[in-house]
N, C-alpha and C positions, 0 to 999 in steps of 0.2 A: 575528502568530501567537503564541499563548501556548505556552511550553515547559513541559511537565509534568515535574516532578522527583520522585524518590523517594529519600530519604536522600542528597540531593546529587547523584544521578545522573539522567541523562535516561532517559526510557522510550520504548519503541518507539511508544507511542501519540502521542507528541509529533510524530511524522513524518506521522501520518494526514492532517491538514488540508492540508499542502503537497502530498502525493502525490495526494490526491483532487482538489485544485484543478488540478494539472498535467494529470491525465487528462481532467478536464472541459473544459479549454481546448483539448484535442486532439479534442473531440467525443465523448468516452466518457461513458456514464452510470456513475458510480462508486458502489459499495456496499461497506460494511465488514462484515467477519466473515461471509463466505458459505462454508458447508461447510468451515470450518477455514482458509480463506484470509483474509489480513488485508484485502486490497482486491481486488475484482473489477471490472474496467472492461469494459463492453460497448458497442461502436459498431455501430449498425444498418447494414445494407447486405446485399449479396449477394456473397459470404457474409458473415455477421456476423463482426466481429473481437472476440475476447475476450482481455483482458490480465489475468493473475493475478499479484498482487504480494504478496510476503512482506516485511514491514518488519523490518529488523535494524539495530542500531546499530554492530555490528562485523562483520568478515569473518573466517571461519575455514574450515579444510578441511572440518570437519563440516557447516557451512552449505552449502558448495559441493556436497557429496555428497548433501545433502537434496534 
C-alpha cells in the first residue's frame, strides 16, 4: 500500500485503501466520498447493513463530538 504524504505528513487519504479492503473482506461493497462520508460500506441482506466511516489520523474531543 502506498502512503500519501503532504509536506512530510500522512494524509487521511492514505488510509482509504486499507479500510476499503477490510470492509470488502467482510462482504461489504465499499465506496468513497458518498454524501460527505469518507467511506460507505453496504452489505446486502435483510435488512441491509450500512457502515459509514470517517477517516482521521488523530483522535480529539472535537472528533468524538462530531
